[in-house]
Structure formats: C-alpha cells, structure tokens
C-alpha positions, 0 to 999 in steps of 0.5 A, a space after each residue: 499500500 502506498 499513501 500520503 501521511 497527513 499527521 503523526 500523533 502519540 498515544 500510550 507511548 506509541 507513535 501513529 501516522 494518519 495515512 490516506 492511501 492512494 486508489 488501487 488499480 482496477 482489474 483492467 488497469 492492473 492488466 496494463 501495468 507493465 511493472 507487475 511482472 518485475 521484481 518488487 524493486 522496480 515498483 508498482 503503479 497506482 492511481 494518482 488519486 488519494 482515496 477517501 479512507 483514513 488509516 491509523 498505522 503504527 509508525 513502526 509498521 511504515 517500512 519504506 519511503 517512496 519516490 513517485 513520478 506521473 505515468 500515463 497508460 495509452 488508452 486509459 483516462 486516469 493518471 497513475 503514479 509509478 511508486 518506487 520503494 527507497 529502502 
C-alpha cells in the first residue's frame, strides 16, 4: 500500500501516522501495468488519486519511503503514479 502521511500523533508511548492511501488499480488497469511482472524493487503503479479512507498506522509498521513520478497509460483516462520504494 502506498499513501500520504497527513499527521503523526502519540498515544500510550506509541507513535501513529494518519495515512490516506492512494486508490488501487482496477482489474483492467492491472492488466496494463507493465511493472507487475518485474521484481518488487522496480515498483508498481497506483492511481494518482487519494482514496477516501483514513488509516491510523503504527509508525513502526511503515517500512519504506517512496519516490513517485506521473505515468500515463495509452488508452486509459486516469493518471497513475509509478511508486518506487527507497528502502
């Protein structure tokens, strides 16, 4: 899952991140995702839109920072992000 960290807060000696995940791909979009068949270090595609859900995630569960760049898939109207893990 990739998302945007909005806030951090502490509760009972733990730190949590409030995260809004990016929208996942539809089945049609997944079929066009040229990165799905490559090793995980190559990254993956997600929609370039934040979803409506909000998650409280323990900060210790965040395992990677990411870098993204905008991608367009021919014949599909949405914009996508190529998500590349940095660690």
